[in-house]
C-alpha positions as CSV (number, residue, x, y, z in Angstrom):
1,X,31.8,12.1,-2.0
2,X,31.4,13.9,1.3
3,X,28.5,13.9,3.8
4,X,27.3,16.5,6.3
5,X,25.7,15.4,9.5
6,X,22.0,16.3,9.9
7,X,19.3,15.7,12.5
8,X,18.0,12.1,12.4
9,X,14.7,11.8,10.7
10,X,12.6,9.6,8.3
11,X,15.0,9.8,5.4
12,X,14.1,6.5,3.7
13,X,13.1,7.5,0.3
14,X,11.0,6.8,-1.8
15,X,8.3,4.8,-0.1
16,X,5.2,3.1,-1.4
17,X,2.0,5.1,-1.0
18,X,-1.0,3.0,-0.3
19,X,-4.7,3.5,0.6
20,X,-5.5,1.4,3.6
21,X,-9.2,0.6,3.9
22,X,-11.0,-0.6,7.1
23,X,-14.4,-0.7,8.6
24,X,-16.1,-1.6,11.9
25,X,-19.5,-3.1,12.9
26,X,-21.3,0.3,13.3
27,X,-18.9,2.3,11.3
28,X,-18.9,3.1,7.6
29,X,-15.9,1.9,5.6
30,X,-13.0,4.3,5.7
31,X,-9.7,4.9,3.8
32,X,-6.5,6.3,5.1
33,X,-3.5,7.2,3.0
34,X,-0.3,5.7,4.3
35,X,3.3,6.3,3.1
36,X,4.8,4.3,5.9
37,X,4.1,0.7,4.8
38,X,6.3,-2.1,4.0
39,X,7.0,-5.9,3.6
40,X,8.2,-7.5,6.9
41,X,8.1,-11.2,6.2
42,X,7.6,-13.6,3.3
43,X,6.6,-16.9,5.0
44,X,3.9,-16.2,6.1
45,X,3.5,-13.1,4.0
46,X,3.3,-10.0,6.2
47,X,3.2,-6.3,5.8
48,X,3.2,-3.4,8.2
49,X,1.4,0.0,8.2
50,X,2.2,2.7,10.7
51,X,-0.6,5.1,11.7
52,X,-0.8,7.9,14.2
53,X,-3.0,7.1,17.2
54,X,-5.2,10.2,16.6
55,X,-6.2,9.1,13.1
56,X,-9.7,7.8,12.7
57,X,-8.6,4.5,11.2
58,X,-6.2,3.7,14.0
59,X,-8.9,2.5,16.5
60,X,-10.9,0.9,13.8
61,X,-8.0,-1.3,12.8
62,X,-7.0,-1.9,16.5
63,X,-10.6,-3.0,17.3
64,X,-11.3,-5.1,14.2
65,X,-7.8,-6.5,13.8
66,X,-8.0,-6.3,10.0
67,X,-7.2,-3.9,7.2
68,X,-6.7,-3.9,3.4
69,X,-3.7,-2.4,1.7
70,X,-4.7,-1.0,-1.7
71,X,-2.0,-0.1,-4.2
72,X,-2.2,3.3,-5.8
73,X,-1.9,3.9,-9.6
74,X,-2.0,7.2,-11.5
75,X,-5.8,7.2,-11.9
76,X,-6.2,6.9,-8.1
77,X,-3.7,9.6,-7.2
78,X,-6.2,12.5,-6.6
79,X,-8.4,10.2,-4.4
80,X,-5.2,9.0,-2.6
81,X,-4.2,12.6,-1.7
82,X,-7.8,13.5,-0.7
83,X,-8.0,10.6,1.7
84,X,-4.8,11.8,3.3
85,X,-6.1,15.3,4.0
86,X,-9.7,14.6,5.0
87,X,-10.8,12.7,8.1
88,X,-13.2,9.7,8.0
89,X,-14.8,11.2,11.2
90,X,-16.2,14.0,9.0
91,X,-16.4,12.4,5.6
92,X,-17.5,9.2,3.8
93,X,-14.3,9.0,1.8
94,X,-15.5,6.3,-0.5
95,X,-18.4,8.6,-1.6
96,X,-16.2,11.7,-1.5
97,X,-13.8,10.1,-3.9
98,X,-16.3,8.2,-6.1
99,X,-14.8,4.8,-5.0
100,X,-16.5,1.5,-4.4
101,X,-15.9,-0.8,-1.4
102,X,-15.9,-4.5,-2.2
103,X,-16.0,-7.4,0.2
104,X,-12.7,-9.4,0.7
105,X,-12.4,-13.1,1.2
106,X,-11.4,-13.9,4.8
107,X,-12.2,-10.5,6.4
108,X,-15.4,-9.7,8.3
109,X,-15.3,-5.9,8.0
110,X,-12.5,-4.3,5.9
111,X,-13.4,-3.9,2.2
112,X,-11.0,-3.4,-0.7
113,X,-11.2,-0.5,-3.1
114,X,-12.7,-1.7,-6.4
115,X,-10.7,0.8,-8.4
116,X,-7.3,-0.3,-7.0
117,X,-5.0,-2.3,-9.3
118,X,-4.2,-4.7,-6.5
119,X,-5.0,-5.3,-2.8
120,X,-3.6,-7.2,0.1
121,X,-6.2,-8.3,2.8
122,X,-4.5,-8.5,6.2
123,X,-5.3,-9.8,9.7
124,X,-3.4,-8.0,12.5
125,X,-0.9,-10.2,14.2
126,X,0.9,-7.6,16.3
127,X,0.4,-4.0,17.4
128,X,3.5,-2.0,18.3
129,X,3.1,1.4,19.9
130,X,6.3,3.1,18.9
131,X,5.8,6.8,19.8
132,X,4.3,9.1,17.2
133,X,2.9,6.1,15.3
134,X,1.5,2.6,16.0
135,X,2.8,-0.1,13.7
136,X,0.2,-2.7,12.8
137,X,1.8,-5.9,11.5
138,X,-0.7,-7.8,9.3
139,X,-0.6,-11.3,7.8
140,X,-1.7,-11.3,4.2
141,X,-4.6,-13.8,4.0
142,X,-5.8,-13.0,0.5
143,X,-5.0,-10.8,-2.5
144,X,-6.7,-9.4,-5.5
145,X,-5.0,-8.4,-8.7
146,X,-6.7,-6.5,-11.6
147,X,-7.0,-9.2,-14.3
148,X,-5.4,-7.1,-17.0
149,X,-2.1,-7.0,-15.1
150,X,-1.6,-10.8,-15.4
151,X,0.5,-12.0,-18.3
152,X,0.1,-15.2,-20.3
153,X,2.3,-17.1,-17.9
154,X,0.3,-16.0,-14.9
155,X,2.9,-13.5,-13.7
156,X,1.9,-10.0,-12.5
157,X,3.1,-7.2,-14.8
158,X,3.2,-4.2,-12.5
159,X,4.6,-2.0,-15.2
160,X,1.1,-1.9,-16.7
161,X,-0.3,-0.8,-13.3
162,X,1.3,2.7,-13.5
163,X,2.0,2.7,-9.8
164,X,2.8,5.8,-7.7
165,X,5.4,6.2,-4.9
166,X,5.9,8.9,-2.3
167,X,9.0,11.0,-2.1
168,X,9.1,13.4,0.9
169,X,5.9,15.3,0.2
170,X,5.6,14.5,-3.5
171,X,4.0,11.7,-5.5
172,X,6.2,10.3,-8.2
173,X,5.6,7.8,-11.0
174,X,7.9,4.8,-11.5
175,X,10.4,4.9,-14.3
176,X,11.3,2.1,-16.7
177,X,13.3,-0.8,-15.3
178,X,17.0,-0.2,-15.0
179,X,17.8,-3.9,-14.1
180,X,16.3,-6.9,-12.4
181,X,17.1,-9.1,-9.4
182,X,20.4,-10.9,-10.2
183,X,21.3,-8.8,-13.4
184,X,24.7,-8.1,-12.0
185,X,25.7,-11.7,-12.4
186,X,23.5,-12.6,-15.4
187,X,24.7,-13.6,-18.8
188,X,24.6,-10.8,-21.4
189,X,21.9,-12.7,-23.5
190,X,19.7,-13.0,-20.4
191,X,20.0,-9.3,-19.6
192,X,19.2,-8.4,-23.2
193,X,16.2,-10.6,-23.3
194,X,14.8,-9.5,-19.9
195,X,15.4,-5.7,-20.5
196,X,13.7,-5.8,-23.9
197,X,10.3,-6.0,-22.2
């Protein structure tokens, strides 16, 4: 295999695509589509979202210090895209997309999206201006999971959620599992049992 040198850029691929919801005292709830989101810590559980300062949601999140990360599945895909190309300054995105805001335990302002298969409610712990984007690091203080995604053992089955990822300008579905954490050292009977699902 040989490589060619190219200009540095945001090559990490694919990335999750999420709908981040927020609201302020005198502001209607808003949704921004974010493809630059990720897990940053497990104890306490924390995620980051990176948002351009000129985006409407940027100052809402900075001022309220809270946001909700809503996972995106196939039925939400068109709304997700629309929330990325329209501004909350000009549109009520919940109404525009036929979505419903729902209150979240522990947050004063930011709602979750009722139609999302899962949400992570976050309180901002750190704000990092990085250049083109500001990174908001949020501690997850509560979560909601669509009940149908829980199996008999109380484990989340995200295969049922039909989640969508983002791959350099395109939305892509997730494929069937090719392995699981630790499969490279698992016994053959464990691999067979786990991959049958």
